[in-house]
N, C-alpha and C positions, 0 to 999 in steps of 0.2 A: 359805608365807611370810606372815606377818601383814600386814594392810593398812598399818600404819604404815611398813613398809619401802618403800612406794611414795611416801611424802611427798617425799623428795628429788627424785624425778623431776618433781614438779609445779612445780619451779623453772623448768622450761623453758616453762611455759605463758605467763607474762608476756612472755617473749621472742617466742614465736609470735604472741601478741596484738599486740605492738608492731609486728611485721612486717606483720600484717594491716591494722592501722590506717594504717601508712605507705603500704601499697598503695592503700587507700581514698582517702587524701589525694592520692596521685599521680593517681588516676583523676579526682578532682574538679578538680585543677589542669589536667589534660589537657582536660577538657570546657570549662573556662573559656577555655583557650587557643584552642580551636576556634572560639569565638564571635568572636574578634578575630584573623583570619588574619595571619600574618607571613610574610615571604619564607622559603622553604625553605633550610635549611643542611644540607649533607651532609658528614659527616666520615668519612673512611675511613682505615684504617691496617692494615698487614699486615707481619708479620715476613718477613725474607728466607727463601727456600726452605731447608729443613733440609739442611745440609751436614755434619751430625754422624754420618752413618750408618757411617763407618769405625769409630768407637769404640763407637757405640750404634745398632745396626740398628733401623729403624723396625718398627712392628707388622706390616705386611704381609710384610716380610722374615722376621721371627720366625716367622710362621705358615707361610711357605714352608719354612723349615728343619724345622719340626715335621712337615710333610707328607712330607719327604724321609727321615724317620727310620724304620727298620724295627723299630719297637718302641714301647712306651708313652711318650708325651710329649704335652705340652699347653701352651698359652699362655693366660694369664688376663689379660683386659683390666681394668685397675684401675678403669675407669669403672663396671664392674658391681658390684664389692664395695663401692665407696664410696657406693652407694645406701642403705646402712645403717650401723650402728655399725661402726667399725674400731678395735678395741682390741687383741685378741689375734691370733695367727697363725691361729686357727680362723676368725676373721672374714674373713681374706684368702684362706686356703687351703681353707676348708670345702667349696667347690664344686669343688675339684680332684680329678679322677679318680685313685684309687689312693692318696690321701694320708690318713693317720689322724692327726688332731690332737685331743688331749684336754687342755684347759687345766687347770692346778692352781688350784683355788679362784678361778676367774675371772681369774687373773693372766697375765702374759706368758709365764712358763715353762710348758711343756707336755710331754706325750709326743708327739713328732713322729716318725712312722715311715712308711716306705714298704717294703712287702714284709717287714715284721718287722725292719727295721733298728733298732738301739738298743732292742731289744724291752722291756727293763725300765727304761729311762731315763725318768723323769718330770721331769728337770731337767738343765740343762747338756748340751745335745744331743750325740749321737754317731751315726755310721752314715750321715750325709748330707754332701754338700759344699754348703755355703751360700755364695752368691756375690752380689756387687753388681757389675753390669755385667761379668760374667765374671771378676772378681778375687775370690779366696777371702776369706771372712770367718772361716773356721775358724782356730783356733789350730794351731800346728804339730803338736801331738799328735793332731789330728783332732777335738777337741771344739769346740763353739761355744756362744755365748751368745745367747739369744732376744732380749735387750734390744738387740742390735746392729742389729736390723732395724726400719725405720720403713716400714710398708706404705703409708702415705699419701704417701711420697716415692718411689713406684714408678709408672712409666707402664704397665708390664705385668710379669707374672711368668711365667718359663718353668719348667716342671716336667719333669725328665728322669728317668724311672723306671728303676732298675737300670743295666745296662751301656749303655743308650742315652745316658748322660752321658759316654761315653768321649771324645767330641770336646772336652769340657772337662777331660779328664784325671782324671775321677772313677772310682775303682775299687771303691767300696763297694757293698754289697748294695742299699742304698736309692737311690743315684743322686745327683742334684744339683737344687738349686732356685736360680734366678738372678733377682734383683730388678733390673730395668732402670730407671734413673733418668730423669727428665725433664732437659732442658737448656735453654739459652737460646732455642733455635729452636722447641721444641715445648711449653714450659711456658707457663702463663698469666702475663701481665705481673704480675698480683697475684692471690693467692688467699688467702681467709680462711675457715677451716672451724672450726665450734664444735659440740661435742656435750655433752650433759648427761643425767643420768638417776639411777636408783636407787642407793642405797648410796653417796651422795656422789660419783658418777662425773662427771668433768669431763675434757674433751679439747679441745684447740685446736691449730690449725696455721696458720702464716703463711708463705707462700712467694712467690717472685718469680723470673722468668727474663727475661733481656734479651740482645740481640745488639748488640755495639759493634764494627763493622768486622770484623776477622778473629777477634775474641774473642766468646765467649758465656759466660754464667754462669747458674747456678741456685742459689738459697739457700732453705733451709727450716729453720724452728725450730718445735718442737712441744712440747706439755705434756700429760702424762697423769697424772691423780690420781684415786684412789678410796679410800673408807674400806673398801670390800669387803663382800661379803655376810656373811662370817664375822668373828668377833672376831679381833683381831690379824692383819688382812689388808690393812693400808693399803699403797697403792702410790703412788710419786711418781717419775715418770720425765720427764726433759727430754732432748730429742735435737736436735742441730744438724747439718745436712748441707749440703754445698756441692760443686759441681763447676764447674771452669773449663776451657773448651775453647779451643784456639788452632789455627786453620786455617793451618798453615805454608805450604801449597800445596794446589792442588785435590786432589792424591792423598796428602797427608800431614797428619795431624791428631794432636795430643796433648791429653790431658785429665787434669786433676788432680782428685782427690776428697779431701775432708776430712770426717771425721765425729767427733762427740764425744757421748758418752752419759753422763748422770748419773742413776743409777737406785738408789732405795732401796725395799726390799720387806720387809714383815713376813711371817713364815711361820707360819700357824696350825696346821700339822701335820696328821697323820692321825688318824682316829677309828676306833673299832670300828664294826661295822655297826649294832649296837644304839644306840650314841651318835648315829650319823648319822640313824637313823630317829626318834630321840627329839628331837634338836635339831641339825640340820646346821650351824647358824650358830655353834656353839660352837667354841672352839679347844682344842687339846690342852693339858692342864695343864702338861706338860713344856715345851712351846713358850712358854707364857706365863711360866713360872718362869725360863727361860733367855733370854727376849727374843730368840728365834731370828729371824734376818734374813738377807738376801742383798743387800748394797750394792755397787754396781759403779761405777767411774769408768773410762771406756774412750775412747781417742783413736786415730784411724787416719788415715794419710795414704797415698794410693796414686796411681799414674800408669799410664795406658794410652796407648800411642802406636801408631798404625797407619799403614802405608804401602800404597797400592794401586798395582799395576803391571799393568794389564790384568786378566787372570784370576787374578793372584796377589796375595795379601795377606800382609803381614808385621806381626806384633803383638808388642809387648814390654810386659810388666806388671811393676811393682815396687810393693811395699807394705811398710809398717811400722806396727806397732800397739803400744800400751802399755795395760795394764789393771791396775787395783788392785781387789782383792776383800777386803771385810770381811764375814765369814760366820760369825756365832755360831750354832752348832747344838748338838749334844751336846758339842762343843768349839768353840773359836774359831779359825777359819782366817783367816790373813792371807796374801794372795798378791800378788806383783808380777810381771806377765807382760810380756816384751818379745819380740815376734815380728816376723819379716821374711821376705820371699820375693821371688823373681824367676822370671819365666816368659816363655818365648819360644814363639810359635806361628806356623806357616807353613801357609797354605791355598792350594791351586791348583785352580781350577775349569775348567782347559782340557780340551778333549776328549782322550781317549786312544784310539788306534786307530780314530778316526772315531766314537767313541761318547762320550756324556756321562760325565763323571768328576769326582769331588771328592776331593781328597787333603788330609789334615790331619796335621801333624807337630808335636809339642810337647815341650818340655823344661822341667821345673819343679823348683826347689830352694827349700826352706823350712827355717827354724830358729827355735826358740822356747826361751827361757830363763825359768824361773820360780823365784823365791825364795819359799819357803813356810815359815811359822812356825805352830805349833800351840800353843794354850794351854788351860788349864782354863777352863771357862765359868762365870763368877761373875756371874749375872744379866745376861748379855749383854756383859760386859766381860772382857777377858783377864786370867787369873790367872797361875799359874806356868806357865812354858814346858814343854811336853811333847814337842815335836819341832821339828826345824829341818832343812831340806833345800834343795838346789839341783837343779832338774830341767831336763834338756836334751833336746829332741826335734829330730831332723834327718830330712829326707826328700829323696830324689832320685827323680823320676818322669820316665820317657820314655814317650810314647804316640804311636801312629800309627794312623790310620784311613783307609780308602779305600772310596769308594762308586762302583761302576762299573755302567753300564747294559749288561747282556748283551743285552737287547732293549729296544726303546723303552719297554715297560711293565714290564720286569723289571730290578731293580737288585740287585747283590750287594754286601754290605758286609763287609769284613774289617778286623780291628783287633787291636792288640797293645799291652799296657802292661807295663812293667817298673818295679817299685817296690823301693827300698831304704830302710829306716827304722831309726832307732836311737833308743832310749829309755834315758837314763842318769840315775840319781839318786845324788847324793852326800849321805850322812848327815852333817850338821854339828852334831849335838846330842851332843857329848861322848861319842862312841862308846867303849864299854868301861867307862864309869862305872857306879855302882850304879843310877843313874836310867835309864840306857840301856845295858844290858850287851851288846847285840848290835847290830852295825852293820847298817843297812838298805840300805847302798849296793848298787847293781846296775847292770849294763849289758846291755840286751837288743837284739838285732839281728834284723830280720825282712826277708825279701826273697822276691820271687816274680815270675813273668811270667804275665800273664793274657791269653788269646786271646779273640777274639770273631768270630762268623760269623753273618751275617744275610741275609735275602732280603725284598724288598718288591715286591709285585705290584700295579700300578695297573690294576685290572680295568676301570675306567671313570672318567671325570671325577667326582671326589668319592667314589670307592669304592676303598679299599685293603685289602689283606691282607698280613700280615707274619709272619715267624718269625725267631727268633734263638736262638743258643746261646752262652753266655758264662761266663767265670770272674770272680769278684770276690775282693777281698782287703782285710782291715782289721786293722791292728795295734791293740793296746789303747792307750787314752789313759792319762794319768797318773791319771785318776779311777778306773781299774781297778788301777793298779800301785802307787800311793803310799799312804802313811799307816799302814802296819802292818808286819808282818814282811816278809821278802823275798818277792816275788811268785812264784807258780808258773805264771804265764801265759807259758810259753816259746814258745807258738805263736800266730800270728795267726789270725783267723777267715777261712776260705775258703768259697767256694760255687760250685757249677756250676748255672746257671739256664737252663732252656728256657722260651721265651715264644712264644705264638701269639696273634694278635689281628687286629682290624680297626678301622678308623675311617673315617668318611665322613659324607656328608650326602645326603639324598634328599628333594626338595621342602622341607617345613618341619621335617624331623627331622634331628638330628645324633646321632652315637654315637661312643663310644670304649670299646672292650671288649678286655680282655686276660686270658688264662689263663697262669699261670706255675707252674713247679715248680722249686724251688731245693733242692739237696742240700748241706747245710752240714757242714763239718768244723771242730771246735774252736770252735763258736759261743760268743761272749762273753755269758754269762748272769749277771746281777747278782741277788743274793739279800740281802734284809734279814735281819740276824742277830739283831736285837732291836727293841723298840718305840722306842728312842731315835733310830734312823736309821742305825746302823752297818750296813754292807753288805760283802759279799764277792763278787768276780767270779771265775767259774770257766770253764774251757773244757769245754763239753759235747761229747763225742767225735763224735757223729753226730746231726744233727737234720734235719728236713725242713720247709720252708715252701712251701706251695702255696696258690693262691688265685685268685679272680676279681675283676678290677677293672672296674667298670661305670659308664659315664657316659652318660646320655641327656638330650636336651633337644629341645624342639619348640614349635611354635606351631600354634594351631587356631582355628576359629570367627572368622576375620577378618571384620570388618564396619565400618560407619560409626562404631559406638560404640567400637571398639577390637578387641583380640584377646586370646585366652587363651594364656598362656605357661606351660610346665612344665619342670621339671628334676628329675632323679634321679641321685644318686651313691650307689653301694653297693659294699661290700666283703664278700667271703667269705674268711675266713682259716682255713686248716687247718695249724696249726703244731704239730709233734709231735717227740718223740724218735724215733730210729730204732734199734731193737734195743738199747736201753740196758740195761746190766747191772742198774741199780737201778729204772729207770722204764719199761722196755719200750717201748711205742709210745704212752705217755700224752701227752695234750695239754699243750703248753707253757702256763704260767700267764701272766696279766698282760695279755691282749688278748682282746676279744670275738671269737667265731666269726663274727659278722656285724654290720655296722653299715650305716646308711643315712641319707641326708639327702634330703628331698624338698621341693619348692616348687611350688605352683600359684598363678599370678598372673593378674590381669586388667589389661592395660595400656590405659588410656583413649586415645581419639583425640588428646587434648591432651598425652599423654606421662606423665600421672600413673599410678602403679602401685599396686595393692593385692594383697598376697600372703599366703597361708597357708603356714607352714613347719612341718616336723616332723623330728625327729631320733630315731633308734632305735639301740639297741645291745643285743646279747644278753648273757646272763650268762656268766661265765667263772671258772675257779679262780684263787685268789690264792696257791696254794702248789703245789710240785712233786708233792706227794702227791695232789692233787686232792680234799682233804678239806673245803675251805671255799671259798665262791664269792661273787662280787659278783652282784647281781641284775640282770636285764634291765630296761630302761626305755624309755619313749617320752615325749618332751617336745615341746610345740608352741608356736607363737607367731604373731603377726600383724605385718605390716610394710606401711607406706604410704610412698610417695615421689613426688616430682614437682618442678615448677618454679613458683615464684611469678611469675617472668618470666625471659627468657633471661639466663643467667649467675647466677641466684639459685635454688639447689635446696634442698629440704627433705626430711627423712625423720622418721618416728616409728615406733617398733616396740615390741612387748611380747614378752618371752621367758619361756618356762616358765610360761605363763599358768595352767596347772593346779596350779602350785606343787608339782610332783613332787619328792620327796626321793629322790636317786639319787647314786651314786658316779660322778663324771666320769672318774676313773681310780683306780688302786690301786698299792700297792707289792706286792712278792712275797717270800714267806718260803719256807724249805726245806720245812717240814712244820708246818702249823697244828694237826695232830692233831684236826681237827674242831672246834676252838675258835675263837670270834670273837676276832680280834686287830686291833690298831690299824694297819691298812693302807689305810683307805678315805679318799679325798679327795672331799668332797661337791661336787656341782655347784651352781651358783647357783640361788637360788629365784626366785620371781616378780619380774620387773623390767620397767621401762619406760624407753625412751631416745628422745631427739629431737635433731635437729641441723639446722644451716643451713650451706650451702656457697656462698660468693660467689666468682665467677670474673670477672676483668676482663681482656679481651684487649688 
């Protein structure tokens, strides 16, 4: 990336200079004050003890639940990822073991995958259950919008890989990710965070949390804007989140959540590999011509009520959301979504037969209705109508899980989930006319029961081994079913997964490692059918996902000057067809065989931190024939962070400092026939960011 692209980042230097000057003036004022002593005045203030743990468990409780899980799971403390830029989910989840996040052109949308879930999806996610405080963010058809998440409004993030998310009712191959919000008890009384950087990047958040008697509240408003590294890649997102808690009694709490997102995103599109290597900042000509975008207006209201009776807890969730989508691509999509859901969960931690036991039972129902109109794209504006439909998704889920200690150190986990899902589309575009001669109406029903069996062995304090065998189930979303001829996806994706692993800590080292082998039936694979963005989803009869999820972290060389800290997260992915009539045992396209993120940092005695970061990904095919591939890459950067004074933190970081040209992610085609095709989404070039974070207790 040429040096001029760094100029926008220099806008943060006056800000940093002003802070430095202010600190110098404060120091001078302090010295003057010391010359004329005054009577000491001590002001203290403390919020009431956190009584919100019924609806929002604290961080120690969350970590304890992770340690009781016989499988891959992790909790991320938000104070760690807020030491740098927090823009995309890759910034928040990049250090999570087993999570693959590949942002599209530095935007909020990404390929978010665990164990190959939603393998070819680079937008509008699928294959995971996304939650806020245990309440689903997904639409009823299983899809989710990345814009619905504000990582700065999370206290910590739970990642449950695969069937380990059954206690949240998740039945998909990937599992669940839960963003847990601050509240009036544990939030800062006032917080102001600002970020700025290259390519017109600007980010700001203002939040507050207070306690008023039996009530507490948390409010957050944030802004994210950038021109983008690429042409036609401008982003403008505003998010507003709030929650209000009411302690009805010491054992009874209810909490309301309100969220609103206003997000406008230009889409620069995919390039050929040759175009990427020549000029990765350019946009696709078709995307410019059609002014392709994805604009969302999303509002969500939910409630979580919890009652604790000794070892038993009863929880009730209710939520409703409304979303409007304006989406000019190769056509103009206009959607109006109305989703609602209700879930009840019962947990009993009383001993059974004199041994520790934890029993969970849940029932969830959800419904979503979507009105969709499709038009010709006339320079980004709707032309003649080409389609109109009403889409309805309904789900009923019953899940049960029991964890019983056979021995003080050996726990047996059994679980079962039953799911019934319906997907119905009503074609409302003059069926039978010359313009639309064939009705596209359909109704699909999917149902199954998925068991789970697991063991956890606590070999010693801080050392665990685990194994589990589970089934997963995922019906297609309307992204796979709607928009063309009647679908042929009569079957949901199923998988049987075996997982072995260990996690623990020894002295200054921590680890989280898992090996898994998933045998999939009728995997939902999405294929781009042309360079415009049209795609088709098919059921692959038999595939296999197996891999290694590795997370390591440690500290060394402790001394008066500070200590060395290091972290490594790596994935090995072996995703293949199984005895396929057309593809044999060929590698599935669209995902690297191996990826890694590494960081080595020196934390000074005063708390400041200097870090060297590197990210690596191997090459991989972009078509099912394996005839053309994305190249491997390594990018690296530097980051520094610390505190000017207690409550005022700063960071500065440079990314891709070698200005490497690489594909952050790609689309997938059926057969490229060895030819370069427009399926490559470039990663950002050289960039610099800086920020300040004020916290007032």
